[in-house]
A tleap script that builds the chain and sets N, CA, C and O, in Angstrom:
source leaprc.protein.ff14SB
mol = sequence {
  NMET ASP LYS ARG THR GLU PRO ARG ILE GLU
  HIE ASN ILE ARG PHE PHE VAL HIE VAL SER
  GLU CYS GLU ALA ASP PRO ASP ILE VAL GLY
  THR SER VAL ALA CYS GLU ALA ILE ASP PHE
  SER THR ARG GLY MET GLN PHE LYS THR GLU
  GLY SER LEU TYR PRO GLY THR ARG LEU ASN
  ILE THR ILE GLY ILE GLY GLU PRO PHE ALA
  MET TYR LEU LEU GLN GLY GLU ILE ARG TRP
  ILE ARG GLU ILE ARG GLY GLU GLN CYS MET
  GLY VAL LEU LEU GLU PRO ALA GLU GLY THR
  ASP LEU ALA LYS TRP GLU GLN ASP PHE LEU
  GLU ILE PHE CGLY
}
set mol.1.N position { 0.834 -1.218 -0.022 }
set mol.1.CA position { 0.025 -0.011 0.002 }
set mol.1.C position { 0.895 1.249 -0.002 }
set mol.1.O position { 1.816 1.385 0.803 }
set mol.2.N position { 0.582 2.169 -0.925 }
set mol.2.CA position { 1.329 3.407 -1.021 }
set mol.2.C position { 0.878 4.413 0.026 }
set mol.2.O position { -0.290 4.800 0.026 }
set mol.3.N position { 1.762 4.851 0.921 }
set mol.3.CA position { 1.430 5.774 2.034 }
set mol.3.C position { 1.833 7.214 1.679 }
set mol.3.O position { 1.789 8.092 2.540 }
set mol.4.N position { 2.222 7.462 0.433 }
set mol.4.CA position { 2.689 8.790 0.113 }
set mol.4.C position { 1.567 9.822 0.206 }
set mol.4.O position { 0.441 9.559 -0.216 }
set mol.5.N position { 1.866 10.954 0.739 }
set mol.5.CA position { 0.869 12.050 0.869 }
set mol.5.C position { 1.059 13.110 -0.161 }
set mol.5.O position { 0.245 14.029 -0.250 }
set mol.6.N position { 2.111 13.023 -0.953 }
set mol.6.CA position { 2.363 13.994 -1.988 }
set mol.6.C position { 2.990 13.279 -3.199 }
set mol.6.O position { 3.583 12.211 -3.046 }
set mol.7.N position { 2.862 13.860 -4.384 }
set mol.7.CA position { 3.389 13.183 -5.585 }
set mol.7.C position { 4.917 13.178 -5.587 }
set mol.7.O position { 5.568 14.089 -5.076 }
set mol.8.N position { 5.462 12.116 -6.183 }
set mol.8.CA position { 6.922 12.025 -6.343 }
set mol.8.C position { 7.225 12.350 -7.800 }
set mol.8.O position { 6.445 12.065 -8.708 }
set mol.9.N position { 8.393 12.958 -7.981 }
set mol.9.CA position { 8.873 13.278 -9.349 }
set mol.9.C position { 10.124 12.463 -9.611 }
set mol.9.O position { 11.102 12.547 -8.869 }
set mol.10.N position { 10.083 11.663 -10.690 }
set mol.10.CA position { 11.234 10.842 -11.022 }
set mol.10.C position { 12.387 11.737 -11.498 }
set mol.10.O position { 12.203 12.633 -12.321 }
set mol.11.N position { 13.570 11.468 -10.959 }
set mol.11.CA position { 14.744 12.214 -11.350 }
set mol.11.C position { 15.940 11.405 -10.906 }
set mol.11.O position { 16.053 11.125 -9.712 }
set mol.12.N position { 16.840 11.010 -11.789 }
set mol.12.CA position { 17.991 10.208 -11.446 }
set mol.12.C position { 19.223 11.088 -11.328 }
set mol.12.O position { 19.672 11.684 -12.306 }
set mol.13.N position { 19.755 11.161 -10.134 }
set mol.13.CA position { 21.075 11.787 -9.901 }
set mol.13.C position { 21.851 10.970 -8.885 }
set mol.13.O position { 21.255 10.219 -8.113 }
set mol.14.N position { 23.126 11.099 -8.870 }
set mol.14.CA position { 23.968 10.401 -7.942 }
set mol.14.C position { 24.391 11.369 -6.842 }
set mol.14.O position { 24.600 12.560 -7.071 }
set mol.15.N position { 24.510 10.804 -5.625 }
set mol.15.CA position { 24.873 11.651 -4.466 }
set mol.15.C position { 25.373 10.716 -3.382 }
set mol.15.O position { 25.337 9.497 -3.552 }
set mol.16.N position { 25.846 11.274 -2.254 }
set mol.16.CA position { 26.244 10.481 -1.113 }
set mol.16.C position { 25.378 10.823 0.067 }
set mol.16.O position { 24.938 11.962 0.230 }
set mol.17.N position { 25.134 9.811 0.902 }
set mol.17.CA position { 24.511 10.070 2.190 }
set mol.17.C position { 25.524 9.717 3.273 }
set mol.17.O position { 26.327 8.797 3.116 }
set mol.18.N position { 25.472 10.459 4.366 }
set mol.18.CA position { 26.350 10.245 5.495 }
set mol.18.C position { 25.511 9.698 6.645 }
set mol.18.O position { 24.526 10.329 7.028 }
set mol.19.N position { 25.868 8.545 7.208 }
set mol.19.CA position { 25.104 7.915 8.276 }
set mol.19.C position { 25.407 8.639 9.590 }
set mol.19.O position { 26.546 8.655 10.056 }
set mol.20.N position { 24.374 9.231 10.173 }
set mol.20.CA position { 24.568 9.957 11.454 }
set mol.20.C position { 24.116 9.127 12.670 }
set mol.20.O position { 24.662 9.300 13.759 }
set mol.21.N position { 23.145 8.246 12.507 }
set mol.21.CA position { 22.706 7.335 13.580 }
set mol.21.C position { 22.217 6.032 13.000 }
set mol.21.O position { 21.515 6.003 11.989 }
set mol.22.N position { 22.601 4.946 13.662 }
set mol.22.CA position { 22.100 3.631 13.240 }
set mol.22.C position { 22.110 2.661 14.378 }
set mol.22.O position { 23.161 2.117 14.716 }
set mol.23.N position { 20.964 2.426 14.984 }
set mol.23.CA position { 20.838 1.490 16.117 }
set mol.23.C position { 21.133 0.042 15.658 }
set mol.23.O position { 21.722 -0.735 16.409 }
set mol.24.N position { 20.730 -0.307 14.450 }
set mol.24.CA position { 20.866 -1.687 13.916 }
set mol.24.C position { 22.370 -2.085 13.705 }
set mol.24.O position { 22.742 -3.250 13.844 }
set mol.25.N position { 23.209 -1.068 13.367 }
set mol.25.CA position { 24.611 -1.357 13.125 }
set mol.25.C position { 25.435 -0.077 13.425 }
set mol.25.O position { 25.766 0.685 12.516 }
set mol.26.N position { 25.758 0.139 14.722 }
set mol.26.CA position { 26.521 1.336 15.068 }
set mol.26.C position { 27.850 1.505 14.398 }
set mol.26.O position { 28.399 2.607 14.370 }
set mol.27.N position { 28.374 0.444 13.861 }
set mol.27.CA position { 29.690 0.483 13.193 }
set mol.27.C position { 29.620 1.318 11.894 }
set mol.27.O position { 30.657 1.800 11.438 }
set mol.28.N position { 28.428 1.502 11.284 }
set mol.28.CA position { 28.400 2.261 10.063 }
set mol.28.C position { 28.164 3.729 10.291 }
set mol.28.O position { 28.140 4.489 9.322 }
set mol.29.N position { 27.980 4.192 11.577 }
set mol.29.CA position { 27.857 5.592 11.860 }
set mol.29.C position { 29.150 6.300 11.447 }
set mol.29.O position { 30.249 5.861 11.786 }
set mol.30.N position { 28.997 7.398 10.712 }
set mol.30.CA position { 30.118 8.135 10.229 }
set mol.30.C position { 30.569 7.752 8.823 }
set mol.30.O position { 31.463 8.389 8.265 }
set mol.31.N position { 29.977 6.748 8.264 }
set mol.31.CA position { 30.387 6.343 6.915 }
set mol.31.C position { 29.544 7.098 5.849 }
set mol.31.O position { 28.441 7.563 6.134 }
set mol.32.N position { 30.064 7.201 4.685 }
set mol.32.CA position { 29.331 7.766 3.545 }
set mol.32.C position { 29.023 6.622 2.528 }
set mol.32.O position { 29.834 5.722 2.310 }
set mol.33.N position { 27.860 6.702 1.944 }
set mol.33.CA position { 27.368 5.639 1.038 }
set mol.33.C position { 26.936 6.312 -0.261 }
set mol.33.O position { 26.171 7.276 -0.239 }
set mol.34.N position { 27.413 5.818 -1.365 }
set mol.34.CA position { 27.030 6.298 -2.684 }
set mol.34.C position { 25.611 5.849 -3.027 }
set mol.34.O position { 25.274 4.684 -2.818 }
set mol.35.N position { 24.786 6.733 -3.539 }
set mol.35.CA position { 23.361 6.459 -3.825 }
set mol.35.C position { 22.989 6.997 -5.210 }
set mol.35.O position { 23.669 7.854 -5.775 }
set mol.36.N position { 21.889 6.464 -5.727 }
set mol.36.CA position { 21.325 7.017 -6.957 }
set mol.36.C position { 19.829 7.233 -6.716 }
set mol.36.O position { 19.091 6.306 -6.382 }
set mol.37.N position { 19.420 8.461 -6.892 }
set mol.37.CA position { 18.018 8.842 -6.669 }
set mol.37.C position { 17.088 8.177 -7.672 }
set mol.37.O position { 17.451 7.979 -8.831 }
set mol.38.N position { 15.922 7.845 -7.234 }
set mol.38.CA position { 14.870 7.312 -8.107 }
set mol.38.C position { 13.764 8.381 -8.272 }
set mol.38.O position { 13.325 8.669 -9.385 }
set mol.39.N position { 13.338 8.944 -7.164 }
set mol.39.CA position { 12.337 9.991 -7.201 }
set mol.39.C position { 12.407 10.863 -5.945 }
set mol.39.O position { 13.033 10.496 -4.951 }
set mol.40.N position { 11.764 12.006 -6.013 }
set mol.40.CA position { 11.835 13.034 -4.969 }
set mol.40.C position { 10.425 13.581 -4.725 }
set mol.40.O position { 9.573 13.558 -5.614 }
set mol.41.N position { 10.199 14.070 -3.511 }
set mol.41.CA position { 9.044 14.933 -3.199 }
set mol.41.C position { 9.586 16.000 -2.254 }
set mol.41.O position { 10.761 15.998 -1.887 }
set mol.42.N position { 8.703 16.900 -1.876 }
set mol.42.CA position { 9.215 17.948 -0.959 }
set mol.42.C position { 9.588 17.408 0.405 }
set mol.42.O position { 10.392 18.019 1.110 }
set mol.43.N position { 9.021 16.276 0.794 }
set mol.43.CA position { 9.278 15.727 2.111 }
set mol.43.C position { 9.910 14.346 2.117 }
set mol.43.O position { 10.015 13.721 3.172 }
set mol.44.N position { 10.331 13.860 0.957 }
set mol.44.CA position { 10.919 12.554 0.943 }
set mol.44.C position { 11.613 12.235 -0.369 }
set mol.44.O position { 11.578 12.998 -1.334 }
set mol.45.N position { 12.246 11.065 -0.354 }
set mol.45.CA position { 12.885 10.623 -1.588 }
set mol.45.C position { 13.023 9.132 -1.555 }
set mol.45.O position { 12.967 8.513 -0.492 }
set mol.46.N position { 13.204 8.559 -2.711 }
set mol.46.CA position { 13.499 7.125 -2.865 }
set mol.46.C position { 14.804 7.056 -3.607 }
set mol.46.O position { 15.002 7.750 -4.604 }
set mol.47.N position { 15.728 6.186 -3.104 }
set mol.47.CA position { 16.997 6.027 -3.818 }
set mol.47.C position { 17.448 4.575 -3.677 }
set mol.47.O position { 16.902 3.794 -2.899 }
set mol.48.N position { 18.441 4.263 -4.446 }
set mol.48.CA position { 19.006 2.871 -4.402 }
set mol.48.C position { 20.512 2.993 -4.127 }
set mol.48.O position { 21.167 3.995 -4.416 }
set mol.49.N position { 21.001 1.899 -3.549 }
set mol.49.CA position { 22.462 1.764 -3.206 }
set mol.49.C position { 22.851 0.343 -3.115 }
set mol.49.O position { 22.013 -0.529 -2.881 }
set mol.50.N position { 24.088 0.095 -3.292 }
set mol.50.CA position { 24.622 -1.278 -3.107 }
set mol.50.C position { 25.086 -1.459 -1.679 }
set mol.50.O position { 25.392 -2.586 -1.289 }
set mol.51.N position { 25.156 -0.404 -0.877 }
set mol.51.CA position { 25.579 -0.504 0.505 }
set mol.51.C position { 24.449 -1.065 1.401 }
set mol.51.O position { 23.279 -1.120 1.021 }
set mol.52.N position { 24.874 -1.474 2.607 }
set mol.52.CA position { 23.865 -2.007 3.533 }
set mol.52.C position { 23.425 -0.932 4.513 }
set mol.52.O position { 24.224 -0.483 5.334 }
set mol.53.N position { 22.205 -0.525 4.444 }
set mol.53.CA position { 21.597 0.403 5.385 }
set mol.53.C position { 20.315 -0.247 5.929 }
set mol.53.O position { 19.853 -1.264 5.413 }
set mol.54.N position { 19.750 0.369 6.988 }
set mol.54.CA position { 18.656 -0.259 7.709 }
set mol.54.C position { 17.542 0.726 7.993 }
set mol.54.O position { 17.805 1.919 8.141 }
set mol.55.N position { 16.313 0.264 8.072 }
set mol.55.CA position { 15.217 1.142 8.472 }
set mol.55.C position { 15.541 1.806 9.855 }
set mol.55.O position { 16.106 1.161 10.738 }
set mol.56.N position { 15.188 3.034 10.006 }
set mol.56.CA position { 15.464 3.706 11.229 }
set mol.56.C position { 16.761 4.482 11.214 }
set mol.56.O position { 16.985 5.344 12.064 }
set mol.57.N position { 17.626 4.179 10.243 }
set mol.57.CA position { 18.913 4.860 10.098 }
set mol.57.C position { 18.662 6.351 9.787 }
set mol.57.O position { 17.812 6.683 8.961 }
set mol.58.N position { 19.401 7.228 10.448 }
set mol.58.CA position { 19.281 8.663 10.228 }
set mol.58.C position { 20.458 9.075 9.302 }
set mol.58.O position { 21.606 8.663 9.474 }
set mol.59.N position { 20.096 9.893 8.338 }
set mol.59.CA position { 21.093 10.270 7.302 }
set mol.59.C position { 21.236 11.786 7.139 }
set mol.59.O position { 20.251 12.519 7.223 }
set mol.60.N position { 22.436 12.238 6.910 }
set mol.60.CA position { 22.671 13.577 6.382 }
set mol.60.C position { 22.853 13.435 4.902 }
set mol.60.O position { 23.655 12.610 4.464 }
set mol.61.N position { 22.140 14.208 4.108 }
set mol.61.CA position { 22.076 14.048 2.646 }
set mol.61.C position { 22.465 15.381 2.035 }
set mol.61.O position { 21.885 16.415 2.364 }
set mol.62.N position { 23.458 15.355 1.135 }
set mol.62.CA position { 23.847 16.536 0.394 }
set mol.62.C position { 23.513 16.307 -1.067 }
set mol.62.O position { 24.028 15.368 -1.674 }
set mol.63.N position { 22.667 17.138 -1.644 }
set mol.63.CA position { 22.277 17.005 -3.038 }
set mol.63.C position { 22.623 18.290 -3.791 }
set mol.63.O position { 22.259 19.390 -3.375 }
set mol.64.N position { 23.326 18.124 -4.894 }
set mol.64.CA position { 23.565 19.244 -5.787 }
set mol.64.C position { 22.706 19.095 -7.000 }
set mol.64.O position { 22.837 18.099 -7.711 }
set mol.65.N position { 21.819 20.045 -7.283 }
set mol.65.CA position { 20.820 19.872 -8.362 }
set mol.65.C position { 20.315 21.242 -8.773 }
set mol.65.O position { 20.481 22.224 -8.049 }
set mol.66.N position { 19.720 21.293 -9.900 }
set mol.66.CA position { 19.023 22.472 -10.359 }
set mol.66.C position { 19.744 23.297 -11.398 }
set mol.66.O position { 20.917 23.084 -11.706 }
set mol.67.N position { 18.997 24.248 -11.923 }
set mol.67.CA position { 19.567 25.195 -12.909 }
set mol.67.C position { 19.024 26.540 -12.595 }
set mol.67.O position { 17.890 26.822 -12.983 }
set mol.68.N position { 19.751 27.415 -11.911 }
set mol.68.CA position { 21.172 27.290 -11.647 }
set mol.68.C position { 21.442 26.260 -10.554 }
set mol.68.O position { 20.585 25.977 -9.716 }
set mol.69.N position { 22.620 25.725 -10.581 }
set mol.69.CA position { 23.061 24.631 -9.685 }
set mol.69.C position { 23.039 25.160 -8.224 }
set mol.69.O position { 23.532 26.250 -7.934 }
set mol.70.N position { 22.458 24.356 -7.335 }
set mol.70.CA position { 22.432 24.714 -5.902 }
set mol.70.C position { 22.668 23.439 -5.110 }
set mol.70.O position { 22.354 22.340 -5.567 }
set mol.71.N position { 23.237 23.605 -3.891 }
set mol.71.CA position { 23.487 22.504 -2.967 }
set mol.71.C position { 22.440 22.585 -1.848 }
set mol.71.O position { 22.096 23.666 -1.369 }
set mol.72.N position { 21.968 21.462 -1.469 }
set mol.72.CA position { 20.974 21.339 -0.359 }
set mol.72.C position { 21.445 20.325 0.651 }
set mol.72.O position { 21.674 19.164 0.313 }
set mol.73.N position { 21.594 20.760 1.909 }
set mol.73.CA position { 21.899 19.835 3.006 }
set mol.73.C position { 20.578 19.441 3.669 }
set mol.73.O position { 19.861 20.292 4.196 }
set mol.74.N position { 20.268 18.151 3.637 }
set mol.74.CA position { 18.992 17.687 4.148 }
set mol.74.C position { 19.269 16.569 5.189 }
set mol.74.O position { 20.343 15.968 5.213 }
set mol.75.N position { 18.292 16.330 6.011 }
set mol.75.CA position { 18.398 15.280 7.000 }
set mol.75.C position { 17.168 14.403 6.932 }
set mol.75.O position { 16.069 14.922 6.734 }
set mol.76.N position { 17.303 13.085 7.090 }
set mol.76.CA position { 16.121 12.222 6.969 }
set mol.76.C position { 16.355 10.906 7.668 }
set mol.76.O position { 17.440 10.606 8.167 }
set mol.77.N position { 15.271 10.126 7.680 }
set mol.77.CA position { 15.266 8.777 8.284 }
set mol.77.C position { 14.808 7.781 7.249 }
set mol.77.O position { 13.831 8.011 6.536 }
set mol.78.N position { 15.515 6.678 7.169 }
set mol.78.CA position { 15.084 5.583 6.297 }
set mol.78.C position { 13.843 4.956 6.880 }
set mol.78.O position { 13.884 4.455 8.004 }
set mol.79.N position { 12.739 4.966 6.154 }
set mol.79.CA position { 11.494 4.418 6.655 }
set mol.79.C position { 11.240 2.997 6.169 }
set mol.79.O position { 10.585 2.225 6.870 }
set mol.80.N position { 11.742 2.625 4.981 }
set mol.80.CA position { 11.575 1.272 4.496 }
set mol.80.C position { 12.675 0.944 3.508 }
set mol.80.O position { 13.272 1.835 2.904 }
set mol.81.N position { 12.941 -0.360 3.348 }
set mol.81.CA position { 13.930 -0.849 2.400 }
set mol.81.C position { 13.334 -2.054 1.685 }
set mol.81.O position { 12.736 -2.928 2.313 }
set mol.82.N position { 13.507 -2.093 0.335 }
set mol.82.CA position { 13.096 -3.227 -0.456 }
set mol.82.C position { 14.174 -3.587 -1.454 }
set mol.82.O position { 14.867 -2.706 -1.962 }
set mol.83.N position { 14.327 -4.860 -1.740 }
set mol.83.CA position { 15.296 -5.209 -2.777 }
set mol.83.C position { 14.559 -5.296 -4.123 }
set mol.83.O position { 13.569 -6.013 -4.270 }
set mol.84.N position { 15.064 -4.561 -5.064 }
set mol.84.CA position { 14.506 -4.548 -6.407 }
set mol.84.C position { 15.651 -4.791 -7.409 }
set mol.84.O position { 16.586 -3.996 -7.512 }
set mol.85.N position { 15.548 -5.902 -8.135 }
set mol.85.CA position { 16.579 -6.325 -9.097 }
set mol.85.C position { 17.959 -6.297 -8.542 }
set mol.85.O position { 18.891 -5.820 -9.189 }
set mol.86.N position { 18.109 -6.818 -7.313 }
set mol.86.CA position { 19.430 -6.989 -6.685 }
set mol.86.C position { 19.947 -5.688 -6.026 }
set mol.86.O position { 21.065 -5.668 -5.510 }
set mol.87.N position { 19.156 -4.619 -6.039 }
set mol.87.CA position { 19.660 -3.367 -5.440 }
set mol.87.C position { 18.750 -3.016 -4.283 }
set mol.87.O position { 17.547 -3.273 -4.313 }
set mol.88.N position { 19.356 -2.417 -3.252 }
set mol.88.CA position { 18.550 -1.951 -2.110 }
set mol.88.C position { 17.920 -0.635 -2.451 }
set mol.88.O position { 18.627 0.339 -2.710 }
set mol.89.N position { 16.588 -0.574 -2.459 }
set mol.89.CA position { 15.870 0.636 -2.657 }
set mol.89.C position { 15.228 1.074 -1.354 }
set mol.89.O position { 14.656 0.246 -0.646 }
set mol.90.N position { 15.305 2.335 -1.025 }
set mol.90.CA position { 14.810 2.763 0.250 }
set mol.90.C position { 14.060 4.081 0.161 }
set mol.90.O position { 14.314 4.929 -0.695 }
set mol.91.N position { 13.139 4.205 1.077 }
set mol.91.CA position { 12.366 5.456 1.184 }
set mol.91.C position { 12.846 6.249 2.382 }
set mol.91.O position { 13.000 5.720 3.483 }
set mol.92.N position { 13.079 7.537 2.142 }
set mol.92.CA position { 13.583 8.406 3.233 }
set mol.92.C position { 12.569 9.514 3.441 }
set mol.92.O position { 12.116 10.147 2.487 }
set mol.93.N position { 12.213 9.742 4.716 }
set mol.93.CA position { 11.367 10.857 5.111 }
set mol.93.C position { 12.293 11.973 5.520 }
set mol.93.O position { 13.072 11.814 6.460 }
set mol.94.N position { 12.227 13.130 4.819 }
set mol.94.CA position { 13.043 14.252 5.150 }
set mol.94.C position { 12.450 14.920 6.392 }
set mol.94.O position { 11.232 15.024 6.533 }
set mol.95.N position { 13.351 15.382 7.311 }
set mol.95.CA position { 12.894 15.973 8.568 }
set mol.95.C position { 13.510 17.336 8.793 }
set mol.95.O position { 14.671 17.565 8.453 }
set mol.96.N position { 12.735 18.243 9.366 }
set mol.96.CA position { 13.283 19.562 9.701 }
set mol.96.C position { 14.347 19.406 10.783 }
set mol.96.O position { 14.164 18.660 11.745 }
set mol.97.N position { 15.460 20.116 10.616 }
set mol.97.CA position { 16.511 20.095 11.615 }
set mol.97.C position { 17.324 21.389 11.484 }
set mol.97.O position { 17.459 21.934 10.388 }
set mol.98.N position { 17.853 21.865 12.587 }
set mol.98.CA position { 18.652 23.052 12.553 }
set mol.98.C position { 19.861 22.917 11.685 }
set mol.98.O position { 20.538 21.891 11.749 }
set mol.99.N position { 20.168 23.892 10.881 }
set mol.99.CA position { 21.352 23.887 10.021 }
set mol.99.C position { 21.096 23.132 8.701 }
set mol.99.O position { 22.037 22.925 7.935 }
set mol.100.N position { 19.863 22.720 8.420 }
set mol.100.CA position { 19.621 22.072 7.096 }
set mol.100.C position { 18.881 23.059 6.181 }
set mol.100.O position { 18.448 24.135 6.592 }
set mol.101.N position { 18.759 22.625 4.903 }
set mol.101.CA position { 18.118 23.446 3.902 }
set mol.101.C position { 16.759 22.976 3.524 }
set mol.101.O position { 16.324 23.218 2.398 }
set mol.102.N position { 16.042 22.295 4.433 }
set mol.102.CA position { 14.740 21.754 4.088 }
set mol.102.C position { 13.737 22.838 3.647 }
set mol.102.O position { 12.993 22.633 2.688 }
set mol.103.N position { 13.715 23.957 4.322 }
set mol.103.CA position { 12.791 25.032 3.950 }
set mol.103.C position { 13.083 25.531 2.521 }
set mol.103.O position { 12.164 25.755 1.732 }
set mol.104.N position { 14.395 25.704 2.202 }
set mol.104.CA position { 14.767 26.123 0.880 }
set mol.104.C position { 14.463 25.034 -0.160 }
set mol.104.O position { 14.018 25.343 -1.265 }
set mol.105.N position { 14.699 23.777 0.185 }
set mol.105.CA position { 14.340 22.647 -0.716 }
set mol.105.C position { 12.859 22.682 -1.024 }
set mol.105.O position { 12.473 22.553 -2.186 }
set mol.106.N position { 12.003 22.855 0.000 }
set mol.106.CA position { 10.563 22.887 -0.221 }
set mol.106.C position { 10.190 24.110 -1.104 }
set mol.106.O position { 9.336 24.014 -1.985 }
set mol.107.N position { 10.832 25.219 -0.853 }
set mol.107.CA position { 10.499 26.443 -1.586 }
set mol.107.C position { 10.949 26.354 -3.032 }
set mol.107.O position { 10.264 26.873 -3.914 }
set mol.108.N position { 12.090 25.706 -3.308 }
set mol.108.CA position { 12.684 25.623 -4.674 }
set mol.108.C position { 12.184 24.391 -5.431 }
set mol.108.O position { 12.469 24.269 -6.622 }
set mol.109.N position { 11.430 23.449 -4.776 }
set mol.109.CA position { 11.129 22.179 -5.353 }
set mol.109.C position { 10.521 22.264 -6.752 }
set mol.109.O position { 11.029 21.644 -7.686 }
set mol.110.N position { 9.488 22.991 -6.893 }
set mol.110.CA position { 8.759 23.045 -8.207 }
set mol.110.C position { 9.677 23.714 -9.277 }
set mol.110.O position { 9.613 23.361 -10.454 }
set mol.111.N position { 10.484 24.629 -8.871 }
set mol.111.CA position { 11.430 25.243 -9.822 }
set mol.111.C position { 12.466 24.241 -10.269 }
set mol.111.O position { 12.808 24.201 -11.451 }
set mol.112.N position { 12.978 23.428 -9.356 }
set mol.112.CA position { 13.987 22.428 -9.661 }
set mol.112.C position { 13.419 21.369 -10.622 }
set mol.112.O position { 14.030 21.049 -11.641 }
set mol.113.N position { 12.249 20.839 -10.277 }
set mol.113.CA position { 11.712 19.692 -10.934 }
set mol.113.C position { 10.583 20.006 -11.951 }
set mol.113.O position { 10.134 19.124 -12.683 }
set mol.114.N position { 10.145 21.267 -11.977 }
set mol.114.CA position { 9.031 21.650 -12.823 }
set mol.114.C position { 9.331 21.726 -14.314 }
set mol.114.O position { 8.443 22.044 -15.106 }
savepdb mol mol.pdb
quit
C-alpha cells in the first residue's frame, strides 16, 4: 500500500549520504554511502544503493541539483527498504533540523523539478 501524501517526481542523480545514527549497526555511523536517486518529493525521496543500510537509520544528505546549480543539505530517516533487481531501494522521510536546507528545498522544489 502506497502511503505517500504528495506526488513524487522521477529524477535520477547520484549523491552520497552520511550515516549519522544507526541502532541496527552502530559501526556504520560516520560512513558515507554512494546512492542513486529514483524520485523526490518535498518531504521525501526514494533512492538505491549497493551498501547495507537499515530502516530507522538517520542520514545527512547533500544534493547538488537544479539550474542554476544549488546545494541542499537535508536530514532524513530511512522508513523502508526493499530489494529490487538486486539493489537496495529505500524510502527516506526528510525531517526539519537546525542547520539544514529543508525550507529552501521545499521552496525551490517546483522550480527544480518543474
